[in-house]
ROSE-4610 file (N, C-alpha, C; in Angstrom, 1 decimal, always signed):
// ROSE-4610
residu = [M/M/M/H/H/H/L/L/L/R/R/R/D/D/D/Y/Y/Y/L/L/L/D/D/D/P/P/P/S/S/S/L/L/L/I/I/I/F/F/F/T/T/T/G/G/G/L/L/L/T/T/T/P/P/P/V/V/V/D/D/D/K/K/K/Q/Q/Q/T/T/T/L/L/L/L/L/L/D/D/D/E/E/E/L/L/L/A/A/A/T/T/T/R/R/R/T/T/T/S/S/S/G/G/G/R/R/R/L/L/L/P/P/P/S/S/S/V/V/V/A/A/A/H/H/H/D/D/D/A/A/A/L/L/L/L/L/L/E/E/E/R/R/R/L/L/L/S/S/S/E/E/E/R/R/R/E/E/E/K/K/K/E/E/E/S/S/S/S/S/S/T/T/T/G/G/G/V/V/V/G/G/G/Q/Q/Q/G/G/G/V/V/V/A/A/A/I/I/I/P/P/P/H/H/H/C/C/C/F/F/F/L/L/L/E/E/E/G/G/G/M/M/M/E/E/E/E/E/E/S/S/S/L/L/L/C/C/C/I/I/I/L/L/L/A/A/A/Q/Q/Q/V/V/V/P/P/P/Q/Q/Q/G/G/G/V/V/V/A/A/A/F/F/F/D/D/D/A/A/A/I/I/I/D/D/D/E/E/E/K/K/K/P/P/P/V/V/V/Y/Y/Y/I/I/I/L/L/L/F/F/F/M/M/M/L/L/L/L/L/L/S/S/S/P/P/P/P/P/P/G/G/G/A/A/A/R/R/R/M/M/M/T/T/T/H/H/H/L/L/L/R/R/R/L/L/L/L/L/L/A/A/A/R/R/R/I/I/I/S/S/S/R/R/R/I/I/I/A/A/A/S/S/S/R/R/R/E/E/E/G/G/G/F/F/F/L/L/L/A/A/A/D/D/D/A/A/A/T/T/T/E/E/E/A/A/A/A/A/A/S/S/S/P/P/P/D/D/D/A/A/A/L/L/L/F/F/F/E/E/E/L/L/L/I/I/I/V/V/V/R/R/R/E/E/E/D/D/D/H/H/H/S/S/S/H/H/H/A/A/A/G/G/G]
num = [1/1/1/2/2/2/3/3/3/4/4/4/5/5/5/6/6/6/7/7/7/8/8/8/9/9/9/10/10/10/11/11/11/12/12/12/13/13/13/14/14/14/15/15/15/16/16/16/17/17/17/18/18/18/19/19/19/20/20/20/21/21/21/22/22/22/23/23/23/24/24/24/25/25/25/26/26/26/27/27/27/28/28/28/29/29/29/30/30/30/31/31/31/32/32/32/33/33/33/34/34/34/35/35/35/36/36/36/37/37/37/38/38/38/39/39/39/40/40/40/41/41/41/42/42/42/43/43/43/44/44/44/45/45/45/46/46/46/47/47/47/48/48/48/49/49/49/50/50/50/51/51/51/52/52/52/53/53/53/54/54/54/55/55/55/56/56/56/57/57/57/58/58/58/59/59/59/60/60/60/61/61/61/62/62/62/63/63/63/64/64/64/65/65/65/66/66/66/67/67/67/68/68/68/69/69/69/70/70/70/71/71/71/72/72/72/73/73/73/74/74/74/75/75/75/76/76/76/77/77/77/78/78/78/79/79/79/80/80/80/81/81/81/82/82/82/83/83/83/84/84/84/85/85/85/86/86/86/87/87/87/88/88/88/89/89/89/90/90/90/91/91/91/92/92/92/93/93/93/94/94/94/95/95/95/96/96/96/97/97/97/98/98/98/99/99/99/100/100/100/101/101/101/102/102/102/103/103/103/104/104/104/105/105/105/106/106/106/107/107/107/108/108/108/109/109/109/110/110/110/111/111/111/112/112/112/113/113/113/114/114/114/115/115/115/116/116/116/117/117/117/118/118/118/119/119/119/120/120/120/121/121/121/122/122/122/123/123/123/124/124/124/125/125/125/126/126/126/127/127/127/128/128/128/129/129/129/130/130/130/131/131/131/132/132/132/133/133/133/134/134/134/135/135/135/136/136/136/137/137/137/138/138/138/139/139/139/140/140/140/141/141/141/142/142/142/143/143/143/144/144/144/145/145/145/146/146/146/147/147/147/148/148/148/149/149/149/150/150/150/151/151/151/152/152/152/153/153/153/154/154/154/155/155/155]
x = [-15.5/-14.1/-13.9/-13.1/-12.8/-11.3/-10.9/-9.5/-8.8/-9.5/-8.9/-8.4/-9.0/-8.6/-7.2/-6.7/-5.4/-4.4/-4.8/-3.9/-3.3/-2.0/-1.4/-1.0/-1.5/-1.2/+0.3/+1.1/+2.5/+3.2/+2.4/+2.9/+2.2/+1.8/+1.3/+2.3/+2.7/+3.8/+3.3/+3.5/+3.1/+4.3/+4.2/+5.3/+6.5/+6.4/+7.6/+8.1/+9.4/+9.9/+10.9/+10.5/+11.4/+11.7/+12.8/+13.2/+12.6/+12.3/+11.8/+11.1/+10.5/+9.7/+10.5/+11.7/+12.5/+13.0/+13.3/+13.6/+12.5/+11.3/+10.1/+9.9/+10.0/+9.8/+10.9/+12.1/+13.2/+12.9/+12.5/+12.2/+11.1/+10.0/+8.9/+9.3/+10.2/+10.7/+11.6/+12.3/+13.2/+12.3/+11.3/+10.4/+9.6/+9.1/+8.3/+9.1/+10.3/+11.2/+11.7/+11.8/+12.2/+11.1/+9.9/+8.8/+8.3/+8.6/+8.1/+9.3/+9.8/+11.0/+10.9/+9.6/+9.5/+9.7/+9.8/+9.9/+11.3/+12.0/+13.4/+13.3/+14.1/+14.1/+14.4/+15.5/+15.9/+14.8/+14.2/+13.2/+12.0/+11.6/+10.4/+10.7/+11.8/+12.1/+12.2/+12.8/+12.9/+11.5/+10.6/+9.3/+8.5/+8.6/+7.9/+8.5/+9.8/+10.5/+10.1/+10.0/+9.6/+8.1/+7.3/+5.9/+5.8/+6.6/+6.6/+7.1/+8.0/+8.5/+7.4/+6.5/+5.4/+4.5/+4.1/+3.4/+3.3/+3.3/+3.2/+2.0/+2.1/+0.9/+0.4/+0.9/+0.4/-0.9/-2.0/-3.4/-4.0/-3.3/-3.9/-4.5/-4.9/-5.6/-4.7/-3.4/-2.5/-2.3/-2.7/-2.7/-1.9/-1.1/-0.4/-0.7/-0.8/-1.1/+0.0/+1.2/+2.2/+1.8/+2.0/+1.5/+2.3/+2.4/+3.1/+2.7/+3.0/+2.9/+4.3/+4.4/+5.7/+5.8/+6.8/+7.0/+7.3/+6.8/+7.0/+5.9/+5.0/+3.8/+2.8/+2.2/+1.2/-0.2/-0.4/-1.7/-1.4/-2.4/-2.3/-2.2/-1.4/-1.2/-1.1/-1.7/-1.6/-0.8/+0.2/+1.1/+0.6/+0.5/+0.0/+1.1/+1.3/+2.3/+1.7/+2.1/+1.7/+2.9/+2.9/+4.0/+3.4/+3.4/+2.6/+3.1/+4.3/+4.8/+4.7/+4.3/+4.2/+5.5/+5.4/+6.6/+6.2/+7.1/+6.9/+6.8/+5.8/+5.6/+5.2/+5.4/+5.0/+3.5/+2.7/+1.3/+0.6/-0.5/-1.2/-1.6/-1.9/-2.2/-1.0/+0.2/+1.4/+1.6/+0.7/+0.8/+1.4/+1.9/+2.6/+1.7/+2.3/+1.6/+1.8/+0.7/+0.7/+0.3/-0.5/-0.9/-0.6/+0.1/+0.5/-0.1/-0.8/-1.2/-0.4/+0.5/+1.3/+0.7/+0.3/-0.4/+0.6/+0.8/+1.6/+0.7/+0.8/+0.0/+0.9/+0.5/+1.2/+0.8/+1.6/+1.3/+0.0/-0.5/-1.8/-3.0/-2.9/-4.0/-4.5/-4.5/-4.9/-6.2/-7.2/-8.6/-8.7/-8.1/-8.0/-7.3/-6.2/-5.4/-6.2/-6.9/-7.7/-8.8/-9.5/-10.6/-10.1/-8.9/-8.3/-7.9/-7.4/-7.1/-8.3/-9.4/-10.7/-11.2/-11.1/-11.5/-10.7/-9.4/-8.5/-8.9/-9.2/-9.5/-10.8/-11.8/-13.1/-12.9/-12.1/-11.9/-11.1/-10.1/-9.2/-9.9/-10.9/-11.6/-12.6/-12.9/-13.9/-13.4/-14.2/-13.9/-13.6/-12.4/-12.0/-11.1/-11.0/-10.2/-8.7/-8.2/-6.8/-6.5/-7.3/-7.1/-7.2/-8.1/-8.3/-7.0/-6.6/-5.5/-4.1/-3.9/-2.7/-2.7/-3.8/-3.9/-3.8/-3.9/-3.8/-2.5/-2.5/-1.3/-0.4/-1.0/-0.3/-0.7/+0.0/-0.4/-1.8/-2.0/-3.3/-4.5/-4.2/-5.3/-5.5/-4.5/-4.6/-5.3/-5.0/-5.7/-7.2/-7.5/-8.9/-9.7/-9.0/-9.6/-9.9/-9.0/-9.2/-10.3/-10.4/-11.4/-12.8/-12.9/-14.2/-14.5/-13.6/-13.8/-14.2/-13.5/-13.8/-15.2/-15.6/-17.0/-18.0/-17.8/-18.7/-18.8/-17.9/-17.9/-18.2/-18.9/-19.2/-19.8/-19.4/-20.0/-19.0]
y = [+8.6/+8.5/+7.8/+8.5/+7.9/+7.7/+6.5/+6.2/+7.2/+7.6/+8.5/+9.8/+10.2/+11.4/+11.2/+10.0/+9.7/+9.2/+9.2/+8.7/+10.0/+9.9/+10.9/+10.2/+10.6/+9.9/+9.8/+10.7/+10.7/+9.6/+9.0/+7.8/+6.5/+6.4/+5.1/+4.6/+3.4/+2.8/+1.5/+1.4/+0.2/-0.4/-1.7/-2.4/-2.7/-2.7/-3.0/-4.4/-4.7/-6.0/-6.4/-6.3/-6.6/-8.1/-8.4/-9.8/-10.5/-9.6/-10.1/-9.0/-9.4/-8.5/-7.3/-7.6/-6.5/-5.5/-6.0/-5.2/-4.3/-4.8/-4.0/-2.9/-3.3/-2.3/-1.2/-1.6/-0.6/+0.3/-0.3/+0.6/+1.6/+1.1/+2.0/+3.1/+2.7/+3.7/+4.8/+4.3/+5.2/+6.2/+5.6/+6.4/+7.4/+6.9/+7.8/+8.9/+8.6/+9.6/+10.6/+10.2/+11.1/+12.1/+11.8/+12.7/+13.5/+12.9/+13.6/+13.9/+15.2/+15.5/+15.2/+15.2/+15.0/+13.5/+12.6/+11.2/+10.7/+10.3/+9.8/+8.3/+8.0/+6.6/+5.6/+5.8/+4.8/+4.6/+5.7/+5.6/+4.9/+5.1/+4.5/+3.0/+2.6/+1.2/+0.5/+1.1/+0.5/+0.2/+1.2/+1.0/-0.1/-0.1/-1.1/-2.5/-2.6/-3.9/-4.3/-3.4/-3.8/-4.3/-3.7/-4.1/-5.5/-5.8/-7.1/-8.2/-7.8/-8.8/-9.3/-8.4/-8.7/-9.8/-9.5/-10.5/-9.9/-10.8/-10.3/-9.5/-8.5/-7.7/-8.2/-9.3/-10.0/-10.6/-10.0/-10.4/-11.5/-11.9/-12.9/-12.4/-13.3/-12.9/-12.0/-12.1/-11.2/-9.8/-9.5/-8.2/-8.1/-7.0/-6.7/-5.3/-5.1/-3.7/-3.4/-3.2/-2.8/-1.4/-1.2/+0.0/+0.3/+1.6/+2.0/+3.5/+3.8/+5.2/+5.8/+7.0/+7.5/+9.0/+9.3/+10.7/+11.5/+12.8/+13.6/+13.6/+12.6/+12.6/+13.6/+14.5/+15.4/+14.8/+13.9/+13.2/+11.8/+11.0/+9.6/+9.7/+8.7/+8.7/+7.2/+6.9/+5.6/+5.6/+4.8/+4.6/+3.3/+3.2/+2.1/+1.5/+0.2/-0.4/-1.6/-1.8/-3.0/-3.8/-5.1/-6.0/-7.0/-6.8/-7.7/-9.2/-9.4/-10.8/-11.4/-10.6/-11.1/-11.1/-11.1/-11.2/-11.9/-12.8/-13.6/-12.5/-12.6/-11.6/-12.2/-13.5/-14.2/-14.0/-14.0/-13.7/-14.9/-14.6/-15.6/-16.8/-16.6/-17.7/-18.3/-17.8/-18.3/-18.0/-17.1/-16.8/-15.5/-15.2/-14.0/-12.8/-11.6/-10.4/-9.6/-9.1/-8.4/-6.9/-6.6/-5.2/-4.9/-3.8/-3.4/-2.0/-1.9/-0.6/-0.3/+0.7/+1.0/+2.3/+2.1/+3.1/+3.7/+5.0/+5.7/+6.7/+6.8/+7.7/+8.4/+9.6/+10.2/+9.4/+9.4/+8.7/+9.0/+10.2/+10.6/+10.2/+9.5/+9.3/+7.8/+7.2/+5.8/+5.5/+6.3/+5.9/+6.1/+7.1/+7.3/+6.1/+5.7/+4.6/+3.3/+3.0/+1.8/+1.8/+3.0/+3.1/+2.9/+3.5/+3.3/+1.8/+1.2/-0.3/-1.0/-0.7/-1.4/-1.1/+0.1/+0.5/-0.2/-0.2/-0.9/-2.4/-3.0/-4.4/-4.6/-3.8/-3.9/-3.8/-2.8/-2.5/-3.7/-4.2/-5.2/-6.6/-6.8/-8.1/-8.4/-7.3/-7.6/-8.6/-9.5/-10.5/-9.8/-10.1/-9.4/-8.2/-7.7/-6.5/-6.8/-7.9/-8.2/-8.3/-8.9/-9.0/-7.6/-6.8/-5.5/-4.6/-4.8/-3.9/-4.4/-5.6/-6.1/-5.8/-5.6/-5.3/-3.8/-3.0/-1.5/-1.2/-0.5/-0.3/+0.9/+1.7/+2.9/+3.4/+4.2/+4.8/+5.4/+6.2/+6.8/+5.8/+4.7/+3.7/+3.0/+2.8/+2.2/+3.2/+4.4/+5.4/+5.5/+5.5/+5.5/+4.3/+3.1/+1.9/+2.0/+2.6/+2.7/+3.7/+4.8/+5.8/+5.2/+4.4/+3.7/+2.7/+1.9/+1.0/+1.7/+2.8/+3.6/+4.1/+4.6/+5.1/+4.0/+2.8/+1.8/+1.3/+1.6/+1.2/+2.4/+3.4/+4.6/+4.3/+5.2/+5.0/+4.7]
z = [+4.8/+4.6/+3.2/+2.4/+1.1/+1.0/+0.5/+0.3/-0.7/-1.7/-2.7/-2.1/-0.9/-0.3/+0.4/+0.5/+1.1/+0.1/-1.2/-2.2/-2.9/-3.3/-4.1/-5.4/-6.5/-7.8/-8.1/-7.5/-7.8/-6.9/-6.0/-5.2/-5.5/-6.8/-7.3/-8.3/-8.1/-8.9/-9.6/-10.9/-11.6/-12.2/-12.5/-13.2/-12.4/-11.1/-10.2/-10.4/-10.2/-10.4/-9.2/-8.0/-6.9/-6.8/-6.3/-6.1/-4.9/-3.9/-2.6/-1.9/-0.8/+0.1/+0.6/+1.1/+1.6/+0.6/-0.6/-1.7/-2.1/-2.1/-2.4/-1.4/-0.1/+0.9/+0.8/+0.5/+0.4/-0.8/-1.9/-3.1/-2.8/-2.1/-1.8/-0.8/+0.2/+1.1/+0.3/-0.6/-1.4/-2.2/-2.9/-3.8/-2.9/-1.8/-0.9/-0.3/+0.2/+0.8/-0.2/-1.5/-2.6/-2.9/-2.6/-3.0/-1.7/-0.6/+0.7/+1.6/+1.6/+2.3/+3.8/+4.4/+5.8/+6.2/+5.2/+5.4/+5.1/+6.2/+6.0/+5.6/+4.5/+4.0/+5.1/+5.9/+6.9/+8.0/+8.4/+9.4/+8.9/+7.7/+7.1/+6.9/+6.4/+6.2/+7.5/+8.5/+9.8/+10.4/+10.3/+10.9/+10.1/+8.8/+8.0/+8.3/+8.5/+8.8/+10.2/+11.1/+12.5/+12.4/+11.7/+11.6/+10.9/+9.9/+9.3/+10.2/+11.1/+12.1/+13.0/+13.3/+14.2/+13.6/+12.3/+11.5/+10.1/+9.1/+7.7/+7.5/+6.7/+6.3/+4.9/+4.5/+3.3/+3.7/+3.3/+3.8/+3.0/+1.9/+1.1/-0.2/-1.1/-2.3/-3.1/-3.0/-3.8/-3.3/-2.1/-1.6/-0.3/-0.2/+1.1/+1.5/+2.8/+3.3/+4.4/+4.0/+5.0/+5.6/+6.8/+7.4/+8.7/+9.0/+10.2/+10.6/+11.8/+12.3/+12.2/+11.7/+11.4/+11.8/+12.6/+13.0/+11.7/+11.6/+10.5/+9.5/+9.6/+8.8/+9.3/+8.5/+8.9/+8.9/+7.9/+7.8/+7.2/+7.3/+6.7/+5.2/+4.7/+3.3/+2.8/+1.7/+1.1/-0.2/-0.2/-1.4/-2.0/-3.3/-4.0/-5.0/-5.0/-5.8/-6.5/-7.8/-8.5/-8.9/-8.7/-9.0/-9.9/-11.2/-12.1/-12.1/-11.8/-11.8/-10.4/-9.4/-8.0/-7.3/-6.0/-5.1/-3.9/-3.4/-2.2/-1.0/-0.2/+0.9/+2.2/+2.3/+3.5/+3.9/+2.8/+3.0/+3.7/+4.3/+5.1/+4.3/+3.0/+2.1/+1.4/+1.7/+1.1/-0.4/-0.9/-2.3/-2.6/-3.8/-4.1/-3.9/-3.7/-3.7/-5.0/-5.5/-6.8/-6.6/-5.5/-5.2/-3.8/-3.6/-2.2/-1.9/-0.8/-0.3/+0.9/+0.8/+2.0/+2.7/+3.9/+4.7/+5.7/+5.7/+6.6/+7.4/+8.7/+9.4/+10.5/+10.9/+12.1/+13.3/+14.4/+15.6/+16.2/+16.1/+16.7/+15.9/+14.8/+13.9/+13.9/+15.1/+15.2/+14.6/+14.9/+14.4/+12.9/+12.3/+10.9/+10.2/+10.8/+10.3/+10.3/+11.4/+11.4/+10.4/+10.3/+9.3/+7.9/+7.6/+6.3/+6.0/+7.0/+6.8/+6.5/+7.2/+6.9/+5.5/+5.1/+3.8/+2.7/+2.9/+1.9/+1.8/+3.0/+3.0/+2.2/+2.4/+1.7/+0.1/-0.2/-1.7/-2.3/-1.6/-2.1/-2.1/-1.4/-1.3/-2.4/-3.2/-4.2/-5.2/-5.6/-6.6/-7.9/-8.4/-9.7/-9.5/-8.2/-8.0/-8.4/-7.9/-8.2/-9.7/-10.4/-11.9/-12.5/-12.1/-12.6/-12.3/-11.0/-10.6/-11.2/-11.4/-12.0/-13.5/-14.1/-15.6/-15.8/-14.8/-15.0/-15.6/-16.7/-17.5/-17.1/-16.2/-15.8/-14.4/-13.7/-12.4/-12.5/-13.6/-13.8/-13.8/-14.6/-14.7/-13.4/-12.6/-11.3/-10.3/-10.4/-9.6/-9.9/-11.2/-11.6/-11.1/-11.1/-10.6/-9.1/-8.4/-6.9/-6.7/-7.4/-7.3/-7.5/-8.6/-8.9/-7.8/-7.3/-6.2/-4.9/-4.7/-3.5/-3.5/-4.7/-4.9/-4.6/-5.1/-5.0/-3.6/-2.7/-1.3/-0.5/-1.0/-0.3/+1.1/+2.0/+3.4/+4.4]
C-alpha cells in the first residue's frame, strides 16, 4: 500500500492561513467539495467536527490527521494541507499544526482507512519531515516530498 495512490495532486494545498482549527476544517471541506461533486461540504464538515469532538486528531510534532468515513466516497482519499505559520489544533503536545493529512474513506473501507492512518503516521514521524514539508513552496513540491517519503517507507 502506498499513500501516493490515495493522493490527488489537485487536493494538495500550500500556504494556508486559517485563524483556527474550525476555520481550517471548513476551508478544506469547501475546497474538497468543490473538486469532488460526490462530497457535500456540510456533511464533510459535520463528520470531521464530530470526529474532533471525540478527541483531537492533532497527533503532535506539528501534524494533524483529521479523518472520517463519508457516504458518497467511492474509495479512500488523502487531502494534504500546509499551514506555514501553524494553527492551534488542540494537538496532544499542545503545539501548532503545520501539516494536515485529511483522510476520507467510504464506510466499508475500514481496513484500508486504518492502514493509511498507520502509513501517514510513519511518514510524518521521520525526523526532519515537518521542516521539509513546511518549506515546500508549492503543491507539486509537497506532493514530490510525500512520494519520496512514501517510497522510503515501502512495504
